[in-house]
MDAnalysis code that builds the backbone (N, CA, C; Angstrom):
import MDAnalysis as mda
import numpy as np

u = mda.Universe.empty(162, n_residues=54, atom_resindex=np.repeat(np.arange(54), 3), trajectory=True)
u.add_TopologyAttr("name", ["N", "CA", "C"] * 54)
u.add_TopologyAttr("resid", np.arange(1, 55))
u.add_TopologyAttr("resname", ["UNK", "UNK", "UNK", "UNK", "UNK", "UNK", "UNK", "UNK", "UNK", "UNK", "UNK", "UNK", "UNK", "UNK", "UNK", "UNK", "UNK", "UNK", "UNK", "UNK", "UNK", "UNK", "UNK", "UNK", "UNK", "UNK", "UNK", "UNK", "UNK", "UNK", "UNK", "UNK", "UNK", "UNK", "UNK", "UNK", "UNK", "UNK", "UNK", "UNK", "UNK", "UNK", "UNK", "UNK", "UNK", "UNK", "UNK", "UNK", "UNK", "UNK", "UNK", "UNK", "UNK", "UNK"])
u.atoms.positions = np.array([
    [7.891, 0.837, -30.753],
    [9.549, 0.945, -29.859],
    [9.135, -0.644, -28.640],
    [10.474, -0.199, -27.796],
    [10.903, -1.505, -26.502],
    [10.446, -0.634, -25.421],
    [9.971, -0.950, -24.643],
    [9.724, -0.696, -23.138],
    [10.620, -1.446, -22.660],
    [11.267, -0.400, -21.421],
    [11.910, -0.480, -20.547],
    [11.986, -0.442, -18.598],
    [12.034, -1.891, -18.183],
    [11.747, -1.599, -16.582],
    [13.064, -0.901, -16.586],
    [12.809, 0.363, -15.752],
    [13.491, 0.711, -15.148],
    [14.369, 0.242, -13.487],
    [13.748, -0.588, -13.034],
    [14.172, -1.482, -12.394],
    [15.411, -2.509, -12.759],
    [15.118, -3.060, -13.530],
    [15.678, -4.504, -13.873],
    [16.258, -4.008, -15.176],
    [15.815, -3.326, -16.305],
    [16.064, -2.958, -18.011],
    [15.698, -4.534, -18.443],
    [14.483, -5.116, -18.131],
    [13.605, -6.112, -18.996],
    [13.198, -5.138, -19.766],
    [13.052, -5.513, -20.962],
    [12.508, -5.191, -21.885],
    [11.453, -5.758, -22.380],
    [9.773, -4.697, -23.201],
    [9.048, -5.351, -23.108],
    [8.234, -4.663, -25.022],
    [7.540, -5.384, -25.132],
    [6.834, -5.205, -26.523],
    [5.529, -4.211, -26.241],
    [4.834, -4.215, -25.160],
    [4.006, -3.262, -24.987],
    [3.744, -2.880, -23.818],
    [3.797, -1.495, -23.578],
    [3.374, -0.708, -22.233],
    [2.815, -1.224, -21.516],
    [1.444, -2.404, -21.393],
    [1.137, -2.683, -20.896],
    [1.639, -3.597, -20.077],
    [2.249, -4.617, -20.544],
    [3.133, -5.607, -20.439],
    [4.285, -4.970, -19.460],
    [4.885, -4.308, -19.696],
    [5.608, -3.962, -18.250],
    [5.094, -3.195, -17.257],
    [3.624, -2.431, -16.987],
    [3.141, -1.584, -16.091],
    [2.910, -2.958, -15.117],
    [2.540, -4.227, -16.262],
    [2.779, -5.577, -15.396],
    [3.165, -5.813, -14.091],
    [4.468, -6.561, -14.961],
    [5.617, -6.431, -15.032],
    [6.417, -5.543, -13.471],
    [6.549, -4.223, -13.828],
    [6.935, -3.573, -12.566],
    [5.981, -3.159, -11.382],
    [5.246, -4.075, -11.151],
    [4.396, -4.321, -10.226],
    [4.668, -5.677, -9.456],
    [5.892, -6.336, -9.878],
    [6.659, -7.587, -9.414],
    [7.602, -6.169, -8.431],
    [8.375, -5.289, -8.606],
    [8.799, -4.677, -8.169],
    [8.665, -3.888, -7.057],
    [7.343, -3.404, -7.411],
    [6.706, -2.011, -6.239],
    [5.314, -2.829, -5.102],
    [5.420, -4.200, -5.503],
    [4.555, -4.858, -4.671],
    [2.823, -3.928, -5.051],
    [2.846, -3.578, -5.783],
    [1.381, -2.626, -5.713],
    [0.198, -3.808, -6.385],
    [-0.361, -4.019, -5.374],
    [-2.030, -5.180, -5.376],
    [-2.742, -4.282, -5.985],
    [-3.191, -4.129, -6.668],
    [-4.384, -3.262, -6.637],
    [-5.916, -4.257, -6.690],
    [-5.929, -5.560, -7.499],
    [-7.295, -5.768, -7.511],
    [-7.778, -6.518, -6.385],
    [-8.537, -6.308, -5.298],
    [-9.029, -6.834, -4.205],
    [-10.444, -7.957, -4.950],
    [-10.487, -9.174, -3.855],
    [-11.112, -10.125, -3.999],
    [-12.349, -9.238, -2.587],
    [-14.098, -9.145, -4.049],
    [-15.068, -8.444, -2.585],
    [-15.562, -9.480, -1.635],
    [-14.903, -10.462, -1.784],
    [-15.489, -11.688, -0.944],
    [-14.281, -12.204, 0.597],
    [-12.964, -11.869, -0.015],
    [-12.317, -12.443, 1.031],
    [-11.089, -11.274, 1.282],
    [-11.402, -10.075, 0.402],
    [-10.429, -9.244, 0.546],
    [-8.924, -9.467, 0.195],
    [-8.884, -10.356, -0.068],
    [-7.414, -10.849, -0.411],
    [-7.108, -9.778, -2.034],
    [-5.783, -9.879, -1.742],
    [-5.255, -8.644, -3.175],
    [-4.439, -9.664, -3.561],
    [-4.184, -8.314, -5.577],
    [-3.685, -9.347, -6.568],
    [-2.674, -8.319, -7.317],
    [-2.010, -8.288, -7.770],
    [-0.938, -8.013, -8.669],
    [-2.006, -7.776, -9.928],
    [-2.430, -8.818, -10.296],
    [-3.203, -9.171, -12.020],
    [-4.175, -9.103, -11.793],
    [-4.750, -8.875, -13.540],
    [-6.852, -9.215, -12.844],
    [-6.814, -10.305, -12.879],
    [-6.302, -11.191, -14.045],
    [-6.582, -12.507, -14.205],
    [-6.316, -13.497, -12.734],
    [-4.901, -13.473, -12.031],
    [-4.935, -13.757, -10.971],
    [-6.364, -13.481, -9.668],
    [-6.574, -12.495, -10.289],
    [-8.038, -12.206, -9.424],
    [-9.121, -12.688, -9.286],
    [-9.737, -12.665, -11.047],
    [-10.445, -13.887, -11.353],
    [-10.446, -15.479, -11.204],
    [-9.104, -15.629, -11.627],
    [-8.626, -17.288, -11.305],
    [-9.058, -17.519, -9.741],
    [-8.729, -16.760, -8.591],
    [-9.056, -16.856, -7.625],
    [-10.894, -17.088, -6.820],
    [-11.125, -16.057, -7.639],
    [-12.963, -15.512, -7.647],
    [-13.281, -16.861, -8.445],
    [-13.180, -18.078, -9.033],
    [-13.196, -19.351, -10.136],
    [-13.280, -20.585, -9.058],
    [-12.235, -20.210, -8.454],
    [-11.300, -21.485, -7.884],
    [-11.776, -21.686, -6.098],
    [-11.929, -20.348, -5.487],
    [-12.166, -20.463, -4.100],
    [-13.977, -19.834, -3.929],
    [-14.429, -19.669, -4.759],
    [-15.363, -18.597, -4.061],
    [-16.788, -19.347, -4.954],
])
């Protein structure tokens, strides 16, 4: 089944992709770097930051 964003009607095949996308509208950033406290909307972006910056 297709998952549709309630904000912009974009369609996603997987619910987790919709959840990730919806954070672009809500500005939610639930992932935080424990070293510098910077926050990220996606766990992969946090991991990339940690590898690059710390």
